N, CA, C and O atoms as a GROMACS GRO file, in nm:
protein
  384
    1MET      N    1  10.690  12.466   5.625
    1MET     CA    2  10.810  12.536   5.658
    1MET      C    3  10.788  12.684   5.600
    1MET      O    4  10.732  12.698   5.492
    2SER      N    5  10.828  12.781   5.664
    2SER     CA    6  10.810  12.918   5.633
    2SER      C    7  10.930  12.966   5.559
    2SER      O    8  11.041  12.930   5.596
    3ASP      N    9  10.914  13.048   5.454
    3ASP     CA   10  11.018  13.111   5.380
    3ASP      C   11  11.074  13.236   5.443
    3ASP      O   12  11.186  13.283   5.420
    4LYS      N   13  10.978  13.288   5.531
    4LYS     CA   14  11.016  13.418   5.595
    4LYS      C   15  11.115  13.392   5.714
    4LYS      O   16  11.088  13.320   5.810
    5GLN      N   17  11.233  13.458   5.695
    5GLN     CA   18  11.338  13.454   5.798
    5GLN      C   19  11.324  13.568   5.884
    5GLN      O   20  11.284  13.673   5.835
    6GLU      N   21  11.353  13.559   6.018
    6GLU     CA   22  11.369  13.664   6.104
    6GLU      C   23  11.487  13.761   6.055
    6GLU      O   24  11.594  13.715   6.016
    7PRO      N   25  11.462  13.888   6.060
    7PRO     CA   26  11.571  13.983   6.018
    7PRO      C   27  11.690  13.968   6.109
    7PRO      O   28  11.673  13.946   6.229
    8ARG      N   29  11.796  13.979   6.063
    8ARG     CA   30  11.929  13.991   6.139
    8ARG      C   31  11.932  14.121   6.215
    8ARG      O   32  11.923  14.229   6.156
    9MET      N   33  11.943  14.109   6.343
    9MET     CA   34  11.942  14.235   6.418
    9MET      C   35  12.096  14.276   6.450
    9MET      O   36  12.184  14.193   6.469
   10VAL      N   37  12.113  14.411   6.451
   10VAL     CA   38  12.243  14.476   6.484
   10VAL      C   39  12.222  14.592   6.580
   10VAL      O   40  12.119  14.659   6.575
   11GLN      N   41  12.318  14.615   6.664
   11GLN     CA   42  12.321  14.733   6.748
   11GLN      C   43  12.376  14.842   6.659
   11GLN      O   44  12.498  14.851   6.641
   12CYS      N   45  12.291  14.923   6.603
   12CYS     CA   46  12.329  15.024   6.499
   12CYS      C   47  12.417  15.137   6.565
   12CYS      O   48  12.377  15.204   6.660
   13ARG      N   49  12.537  15.150   6.509
   13ARG     CA   50  12.629  15.255   6.560
   13ARG      C   51  12.583  15.388   6.529
   13ARG      O   52  12.616  15.479   6.604
   14LYS      N   53  12.505  15.413   6.421
   14LYS     CA   54  12.470  15.546   6.373
   14LYS      C   55  12.337  15.583   6.459
   14LYS      O   56  12.324  15.697   6.505
   15LEU      N   57  12.247  15.488   6.478
   15LEU     CA   58  12.115  15.530   6.548
   15LEU      C   59  12.110  15.489   6.691
   15LEU      O   60  12.020  15.533   6.764
   16GLY      N   61  12.208  15.401   6.737
   16GLY     CA   62  12.218  15.375   6.870
   16GLY      C   63  12.109  15.283   6.931
   16GLY      O   64  12.079  15.287   7.050
   17LYS      N   65  12.049  15.198   6.838
   17LYS     CA   66  11.957  15.099   6.891
   17LYS      C   67  11.961  14.972   6.804
   17LYS      O   68  12.016  14.964   6.694
   18LEU      N   69  11.892  14.870   6.869
   18LEU     CA   70  11.886  14.739   6.807
   18LEU      C   71  11.787  14.750   6.698
   18LEU      O   72  11.670  14.780   6.720
   19LEU      N   73  11.839  14.721   6.563
   19LEU     CA   74  11.749  14.735   6.452
   19LEU      C   75  11.784  14.630   6.346
   19LEU      O   76  11.896  14.579   6.350
   20PRO      N   77  11.694  14.594   6.251
   20PRO     CA   78  11.730  14.506   6.149
   20PRO      C   79  11.845  14.552   6.067
   20PRO      O   80  11.852  14.667   6.024
   21GLY      N   81  11.942  14.456   6.045
   21GLY     CA   82  12.069  14.479   5.969
   21GLY      C   83  12.047  14.469   5.822
   21GLY      O   84  11.938  14.436   5.775
   22LEU      N   85  12.156  14.499   5.747
   22LEU     CA   86  12.152  14.480   5.609
   22LEU      C   87  12.153  14.332   5.570
   22LEU      O   88  12.196  14.247   5.648
   23LYS      N   89  12.105  14.302   5.449
   23LYS     CA   90  12.095  14.165   5.406
   23LYS      C   91  12.240  14.116   5.359
   23LYS      O   92  12.271  13.997   5.365
   24ARG      N   93  12.317  14.206   5.316
   24ARG     CA   94  12.462  14.165   5.269
   24ARG      C   95  12.548  14.293   5.280
   24ARG      O   96  12.492  14.403   5.276
   25PRO      N   97  12.678  14.282   5.292
   25PRO     CA   98  12.770  14.399   5.296
   25PRO      C   99  12.747  14.481   5.179
   25PRO      O  100  12.728  14.426   5.070
   26PRO      N  101  12.745  14.608   5.189
   26PRO     CA  102  12.730  14.706   5.081
   26PRO      C  103  12.854  14.720   4.994
   26PRO      O  104  12.845  14.769   4.882
   27TYR      N  105  12.963  14.680   5.041
   27TYR     CA  106  13.091  14.691   4.968
   27TYR      C  107  13.178  14.573   4.987
   27TYR      O  108  13.175  14.515   5.095
   28ARG      N  109  13.257  14.532   4.891
   28ARG     CA  110  13.340  14.412   4.900
   28ARG      C  111  13.470  14.452   4.962
   28ARG      O  112  13.574  14.426   4.902
   29ASN      N  113  13.472  14.511   5.074
   29ASN     CA  114  13.601  14.543   5.144
   29ASN      C  115  13.578  14.546   5.292
   29ASN      O  116  13.469  14.507   5.334
   30GLU      N  117  13.672  14.591   5.375
   30GLU     CA  118  13.665  14.588   5.516
   30GLU      C  119  13.556  14.679   5.570
   30GLU      O  120  13.488  14.647   5.668
   31LEU      N  121  13.542  14.798   5.500
   31LEU     CA  122  13.444  14.886   5.538
   31LEU      C  123  13.304  14.826   5.517
   31LEU      O  124  13.217  14.842   5.602
   32GLY      N  125  13.283  14.760   5.408
   32GLY     CA  126  13.160  14.700   5.376
   32GLY      C  127  13.121  14.601   5.482
   32GLY      O  128  13.006  14.596   5.527
   33GLN      N  129  13.219  14.521   5.523
   33GLN     CA  130  13.196  14.414   5.629
   33GLN      C  131  13.159  14.485   5.757
   33GLN      O  132  13.059  14.450   5.819
   34ARG      N  133  13.235  14.584   5.799
   34ARG     CA  134  13.201  14.657   5.928
   34ARG      C  135  13.060  14.724   5.927
   34ARG      O  136  12.992  14.727   6.030
   35ILE      N  137  13.019  14.775   5.813
   35ILE     CA  138  12.888  14.837   5.803
   35ILE      C  139  12.785  14.722   5.805
   35ILE      O  140  12.680  14.743   5.866
   36TYR      N  141  12.802  14.612   5.751
   36TYR     CA  142  12.721  14.500   5.759
   36TYR      C  143  12.703  14.454   5.902
   36TYR      O  144  12.590  14.427   5.943
   37GLU      N  145  12.804  14.445   5.978
   37GLU     CA  146  12.794  14.402   6.117
   37GLU      C  147  12.751  14.508   6.216
   37GLU      O  148  12.712  14.472   6.327
   38GLU      N  149  12.755  14.635   6.185
   38GLU     CA  150  12.728  14.741   6.280
   38GLU      C  151  12.626  14.849   6.251
   38GLU      O  152  12.599  14.935   6.334
   39VAL      N  153  12.568  14.842   6.126
   39VAL     CA  154  12.487  14.942   6.080
   39VAL      C  155  12.354  14.887   6.043
   39VAL      O  156  12.352  14.781   5.980
   40SER      N  157  12.236  14.949   6.075
   40SER     CA  158  12.114  14.897   6.040
   40SER      C  159  12.070  14.938   5.906
   40SER      O  160  12.125  15.030   5.848
   41GLN      N  161  11.965  14.866   5.852
   41GLN     CA  162  11.917  14.896   5.723
   41GLN      C  163  11.862  15.037   5.727
   41GLN      O  164  11.877  15.109   5.628
   42GLU      N  165  11.800  15.080   5.830
   42GLU     CA  166  11.742  15.212   5.840
   42GLU      C  167  11.848  15.323   5.831
   42GLU      O  168  11.826  15.426   5.767
   43ALA      N  169  11.957  15.301   5.894
   43ALA     CA  170  12.060  15.404   5.888
   43ALA      C  171  12.126  15.398   5.749
   43ALA      O  172  12.163  15.501   5.693
   44TRP      N  173  12.138  15.288   5.700
   44TRP     CA  174  12.202  15.272   5.548
   44TRP      C  175  12.108  15.343   5.451
   44TRP      O  176  12.155  15.405   5.356
   45ASP      N  177  11.976  15.335   5.473
   45ASP     CA  178  11.881  15.395   5.382
   45ASP      C  179  11.892  15.552   5.394
   45ASP      O  180  11.880  15.624   5.295
   46GLN      N  181  11.917  15.600   5.519
   46GLN     CA  182  11.941  15.740   5.541
   46GLN      C  183  12.068  15.788   5.466
   46GLN      O  184  12.070  15.897   5.409
   47TRP      N  185  12.180  15.700   5.468
   47TRP     CA  186  12.295  15.738   5.405
   47TRP      C  187  12.278  15.744   5.252
   47TRP      O  188  12.332  15.832   5.186
   48LEU      N  189  12.204  15.652   5.200
   48LEU     CA  190  12.174  15.647   5.059
   48LEU      C  191  12.108  15.773   5.008
   48LEU      O  192  12.139  15.822   4.899
   49LYS      N  193  12.011  15.828   5.095
   49LYS     CA  194  11.945  15.961   5.059
   49LYS      C  195  12.054  16.066   5.070
   49LYS      O  196  12.068  16.144   4.975
   50ASP      N  197  12.134  16.075   5.181
   50ASP     CA  198  12.233  16.179   5.207
   50ASP      C  199  12.333  16.180   5.107
   50ASP      O  200  12.379  16.287   5.067
   51SER      N  201  12.372  16.063   5.058
   51SER     CA  202  12.480  16.049   4.966
   51SER      C  203  12.459  16.116   4.828
   51SER      O  204  12.551  16.159   4.759
   52VAL      N  205  12.333  16.120   4.800
   52VAL     CA  206  12.289  16.193   4.663
   52VAL      C  207  12.343  16.331   4.669
   52VAL      O  208  12.392  16.380   4.567
   53LYS      N  209  12.339  16.401   4.783
   53LYS     CA  210  12.380  16.544   4.799
   53LYS      C  211  12.532  16.551   4.767
   53LYS      O  212  12.574  16.651   4.707
   54PHE      N  213  12.619  16.452   4.803
   54PHE     CA  214  12.753  16.451   4.766
   54PHE      C  215  12.777  16.432   4.617
   54PHE      O  216  12.861  16.497   4.554
   55ILE      N  217  12.700  16.341   4.565
   55ILE     CA  218  12.714  16.303   4.430
   55ILE      C  219  12.672  16.423   4.347
   55ILE      O  220  12.742  16.452   4.251
   56ASN      N  221  12.567  16.491   4.373
   56ASN     CA  222  12.516  16.605   4.296
   56ASN      C  223  12.611  16.726   4.310
   56ASN      O  224  12.646  16.792   4.213
   57THR      N  225  12.652  16.750   4.438
   57THR     CA  226  12.736  16.872   4.456
   57THR      C  227  12.869  16.863   4.393
   57THR      O  228  12.919  16.962   4.339
   58TYR      N  229  12.934  16.740   4.398
   58TYR     CA  230  13.062  16.720   4.342
   58TYR      C  231  13.068  16.653   4.205
   58TYR      O  232  13.175  16.621   4.155
   59ARG      N  233  12.955  16.633   4.149
   59ARG     CA  234  12.937  16.559   4.026
   59ARG      C  235  13.022  16.436   4.015
   59ARG      O  236  13.100  16.413   3.922
   60VAL      N  237  13.000  16.352   4.127
   60VAL     CA  238  13.086  16.235   4.154
   60VAL      C  239  13.051  16.125   4.042
   60VAL      O  240  12.936  16.090   4.022
   61ASP      N  241  13.147  16.081   3.981
   61ASP     CA  242  13.142  15.971   3.884
   61ASP      C  243  13.174  15.846   3.947
   61ASP      O  244  13.291  15.813   3.968
   62LEU      N  245  13.071  15.770   3.979
   62LEU     CA  246  13.080  15.646   4.068
   62LEU      C  247  13.147  15.539   3.983
   62LEU      O  248  13.185  15.437   4.040
   63ALA      N  249  13.164  15.551   3.864
   63ALA     CA  250  13.234  15.453   3.773
   63ALA      C  251  13.380  15.465   3.784
   63ALA      O  252  13.450  15.367   3.758
   64SER      N  253  13.436  15.587   3.825
   64SER     CA  254  13.573  15.619   3.829
   64SER      C  255  13.634  15.569   3.967
   64SER      O  256  13.561  15.569   4.066
   65PRO      N  257  13.756  15.529   3.976
   65PRO     CA  258  13.823  15.494   4.100
   65PRO      C  259  13.822  15.622   4.192
   65PRO      O  260  13.807  15.613   4.314
   66GLU      N  261  13.841  15.748   4.124
   66GLU     CA  262  13.840  15.852   4.219
   66GLU      C  263  13.710  15.886   4.291
   66GLU      O  264  13.704  15.920   4.409
   67GLY      N  265  13.605  15.874   4.206
   67GLY     CA  266  13.467  15.880   4.262
   67GLY      C  267  13.442  15.784   4.365
   67GLY      O  268  13.392  15.820   4.472
   68GLN      N  269  13.473  15.661   4.343
   68GLN     CA  270  13.455  15.557   4.440
   68GLN      C  271  13.532  15.585   4.569
   68GLN      O  272  13.476  15.573   4.678
   69LYS      N  273  13.656  15.621   4.558
   69LYS     CA  274  13.737  15.659   4.677
   69LYS      C  275  13.675  15.765   4.751
   69LYS      O  276  13.664  15.753   4.873
   70PHE      N  277  13.631  15.869   4.691
   70PHE     CA  278  13.568  15.975   4.755
   70PHE      C  279  13.443  15.938   4.838
   70PHE      O  280  13.419  15.977   4.952
   71MET      N  281  13.364  15.851   4.758
   71MET     CA  282  13.233  15.813   4.833
   71MET      C  283  13.258  15.719   4.951
   71MET      O  284  13.192  15.727   5.055
   72LEU      N  285  13.359  15.628   4.932
   72LEU     CA  286  13.394  15.540   5.043
   72LEU      C  287  13.438  15.623   5.165
   72LEU      O  288  13.399  15.594   5.278
   73LYS      N  289  13.518  15.724   5.142
   73LYS     CA  290  13.568  15.809   5.244
   73LYS      C  291  13.451  15.877   5.315
   73LYS      O  292  13.452  15.883   5.438
   74GLN      N  293  13.347  15.930   5.242
   74GLN     CA  294  13.247  16.004   5.290
   74GLN      C  295  13.152  15.895   5.384
   74GLN      O  296  13.101  15.921   5.492
   75THR      N  297  13.145  15.782   5.320
   75THR     CA  298  13.068  15.680   5.394
   75THR      C  299  13.132  15.643   5.532
   75THR      O  300  13.067  15.622   5.634
   76ALA      N  301  13.268  15.637   5.523
   76ALA     CA  302  13.343  15.606   5.654
   76ALA      C  303  13.322  15.711   5.759
   76ALA      O  304  13.304  15.684   5.878
   77ILE      N  305  13.324  15.840   5.706
   77ILE     CA  306  13.306  15.948   5.798
   77ILE      C  307  13.162  15.957   5.853
   77ILE      O  308  13.138  15.983   5.971
   78TYR      N  309  13.070  15.934   5.761
   78TYR     CA  310  12.925  15.938   5.805
   78TYR      C  311  12.899  15.837   5.908
   78TYR      O  312  12.830  15.871   6.004
   79PHE      N  313  12.946  15.713   5.902
   79PHE     CA  314  12.923  15.630   6.006
   79PHE      C  315  13.020  15.612   6.116
   79PHE      O  316  13.018  15.513   6.189
   80GLY      N  317  13.110  15.715   6.127
   80GLY     CA  318  13.210  15.727   6.233
   80GLY      C  319  13.326  15.632   6.235
   80GLY      O  320  13.386  15.613   6.341
   81TYR      N  321  13.360  15.575   6.131
   81TYR     CA  322  13.472  15.483   6.122
   81TYR      C  323  13.601  15.567   6.093
   81TYR      O  324  13.711  15.519   6.119
   82GLU      N  325  13.588  15.691   6.039
   82GLU     CA  326  13.704  15.765   6.012
   82GLU      C  327  13.686  15.904   6.065
   82GLU      O  328  13.576  15.958   6.064
   83GLN      N  329  13.793  15.962   6.112
   83GLN     CA  330  13.782  16.105   6.167
   83GLN      C  331  13.791  16.194   6.045
   83GLN      O  332  13.846  16.158   5.941
   84GLY      N  333  13.737  16.302   6.062
   84GLY     CA  334  13.737  16.400   5.957
   84GLY      C  335  13.616  16.476   5.931
   84GLY      O  336  13.509  16.444   5.984
   85GLU      N  337  13.627  16.578   5.849
   85GLU     CA  338  13.505  16.654   5.820
   85GLU      C  339  13.439  16.594   5.700
   85GLU      O  340  13.508  16.562   5.603
   86ALA      N  341  13.312  16.577   5.701
   86ALA     CA  342  13.247  16.539   5.578
   86ALA      C  343  13.247  16.653   5.482
   86ALA      O  344  13.242  16.769   5.524
   87ALA      N  345  13.253  16.627   5.359
   87ALA     CA  346  13.257  16.728   5.252
   87ALA      C  347  13.137  16.822   5.261
   87ALA      O  348  13.028  16.778   5.299
   88GLN      N  349  13.151  16.933   5.230
   88GLN     CA  350  13.039  17.026   5.235
   88GLN      C  351  12.946  17.002   5.110
   88GLN      O  352  12.996  16.974   5.001
   89THR      N  353  12.821  17.014   5.126
   89THR     CA  354  12.734  16.990   5.009
   89THR      C  355  12.662  17.127   4.986
   89THR      O  356  12.658  17.212   5.074
   90ALA      N  357  12.609  17.142   4.866
   90ALA     CA  358  12.541  17.266   4.826
   90ALA      C  359  12.390  17.260   4.872
   90ALA      O  360  12.312  17.352   4.847
   91TRP      N  361  12.354  17.152   4.936
   91TRP     CA  362  12.213  17.125   4.979
   91TRP      C  363  12.201  17.221   5.106
   91TRP      O  364  12.291  17.241   5.188
   92THR      N  365  12.076  17.276   5.107
   92THR     CA  366  12.030  17.352   5.224
   92THR      C  367  11.895  17.301   5.259
   92THR      O  368  11.821  17.260   5.170
   93PRO      N  369  11.857  17.302   5.388
   93PRO     CA  370  11.733  17.255   5.420
   93PRO      C  371  11.619  17.347   5.372
   93PRO      O  372  11.642  17.468   5.366
   94PRO      N  373  11.504  17.301   5.339
   94PRO     CA  374  11.402  17.391   5.288
   94PRO      C  375  11.346  17.479   5.409
   94PRO      O  376  11.337  17.434   5.524
   95LYS      N  377  11.314  17.600   5.374
   95LYS     CA  378  11.271  17.699   5.481
   95LYS      C  379  11.125  17.648   5.523
   95LYS      O  380  11.042  17.607   5.441
   96THR      N  381  11.106  17.654   5.651
   96THR     CA  382  10.966  17.611   5.685
   96THR      C  383  10.882  17.736   5.730
   96THR      O  384  10.764  17.722   5.762
   0.00000   0.00000   0.00000
């Protein structure tokens, strides 16, 4: 018997294609469940890279309720679950 399981596939709402999904919900709330069901691991990895820009720009304390609320809101906007403008970051793309 093989230990290797087929990856769970999702129609990714961010990337618009069928891709392997997350292994478990990223948050213990409704948003986490929706992300688990509708966002691919690839899109989640992109979010994790992009989220660092918010954390650094706003010096977000992820241990505080305010910091967690801010990041959950940015996550919801990023994946299109909430309308609104994403917070501006200080990050600028490198000049080529």
